[in-house]
N, C-alpha and C positions, 0 to 999 in steps of 0.2 A: 428546496435542496437542489443544487445544480446537478445536471445530468452528467455522468462520467463520459469522457470522450473515448474511453477504452471500449473496444467492441466486446459484446457478450460472447459466451462460449459458442453460441449458434452463429455468431457473426465473425468468429475468429478468422483472421486473414491467414490463408495457407501460403507458405513460402513456395515460390515458383521452383519447379524442378529444372535445374540448370543443364543437366546432361554433361557430356564430355566437353572439355574446352575445344574451341574452334580457333584455328590458327591459319592465317593467310600467308602463303609463301609467294611473294610477287617481286618483280624487278630482278635485277642481276644479283647473283650471290657475290658476297665479298664482305665488306665491313657491315653491311646492312643485316647480316646473319646474326649479329649480336642480339638483336631484339627477338629473333626466332629462337635462339639458344635459351634466352631468358624465359620465353613462354613455354618451351619444352621442359625446362627445369621446374616449372610450376605444376606440371603433370606428375602426380605421385609415381614412384617406381612401380611398374606393372600396371599402371593406369591406362586409360583410353583417351584419345583425342581425335579430332578430325582436322586434317590438313587440306586446305584448298590451294591448288597450284595454278599460277599464271606467271610463269617465269621463263626467260630465255636461257637460264643457266648462269654461268659465270665461273667463279673459282672452283676448280676441282677439289681443292683442299677444304673449302667451306662445305661442299657437298659431302665429302668424306667425314667431316666433323659432325654434320647433321645425322648421317647414317650411324656413326659411332655412338652419338649421344642417345639416339633412339634404341639402339641395341643394348648398350650398357645399362640403360634404365628400363629395358624390357617394355617399352611403350607399345601398346597395341593401337596403332594409328590406322585410321581410315583415310585414304588419299583420294581426293576428287580433283580431276583436271577440269577446271572451269574455262580454260582458254588454252594457253601454251604451256607445255612442260618439256623444255628442250635441254639438250646438252647435259650439263652437270645436275640440273634440276630433276632429271629422270632418276638418279640414284636414290634420293630420299623417297620419291614416289614408289620406286620398286621395293623399298624397305617397309612399306605399309603392309599390314596384314590383310586389309581389304582395299581394293583399288577400283575406282569408278571413272569413267570417261563419258563425254557426250559425243554425239555424232560430229560436233564441230571442234572437239579437242584435237590438238596437234602436238606431236612429239618429234623433235629432230634428234635422230641418232647420228653421231659422227665420231670419228677418231678424235682423241684429245688433241688440243691445239696449245701450242706454247707461244706466248708473245711477251716481249719485254720492251718497255719504252726507255729502259735504262741503257747506258753505254757500258757494256760489260766486256771483259777480256775474252778472247777466243777460248781459252782453257775453261773458263766458267761456262761459256755457252756450250761447249762440248759436254761438260758434265750435266747441264740441263737436258741436253738431247738424250744422253744415256739414261738419265733418271726418268724423263718423260716416256721414253720407249718402254721402260720397265713398268711404269705406272699405267700406261695405256693398255698393255697386255693384261695386267692385273685387274684393271677396271672392267674390261669386257667380261672376264671370268666372274668378278664380283656381281656385275649386273645380271648375268645369267643365273647365278646362284640366288640372288635376291628375288628375281622374278620366278624362280623355280622352273626354268626352261632350259632348253639346250643352248649351248654357246653358239651353235650354228645359226639359230634363229636371230640372236643379237647381232652376230657378224654380218648376216644378210642385210640388216638395216644399217649397221654402223659403217661398213666399208663399201663404197667410198663415203657414204652419208646419205640419209634419206629422211624426208618428212613422212611420218606414219600417222594416219588419221585415227580418231577415236574408234570408228567402226573397225578398222584393221586391227587395232590393239585388242578390242573385244573379241573379234573373230579368232585371234590367235590364242585366246584364253588367258591373257595376262591381266585383264580387267573386265569389269562388267559395264555394260552400256546403260546409261540413263537416258531415256527418251524424254525430252523436255516438252514436246508438243504432241 
């Protein structure tokens, strides 16, 4: 009689525990965020995930979209800055319920910037300036709220703009430091 290839109960293969999904946020925000949105939608509402950041930022609207999606779905994210987390990338990092940095992590805080490669009329440019001024003041407040810190702390870094190290972020209490060596 041929031996069965099925393992016996004693040999039963146990499924690996997969843990929370891990999502890398790298490169500039923009159209590439579609993949990140899709991965976040795979996290069940109220579920957990780990977000690894190495991004110079990019579109403010993409960052707002990521923060909104995380909040609407009540995702309990752990954010880890493995390299750079600058500009608009700071907002979804701040939205994480647990935040970690390394001594070599770097975060660039700066006022919002508007640029357009399009040839637009002066009236439309004036509207963009008005809108960005409003959005800039709202984003500083939102960032302070997400980090659960004083707006003055964010403003100290944002105006006129400053690179903040992982050690400084940890010392300020906004994240925990991971010692790699």
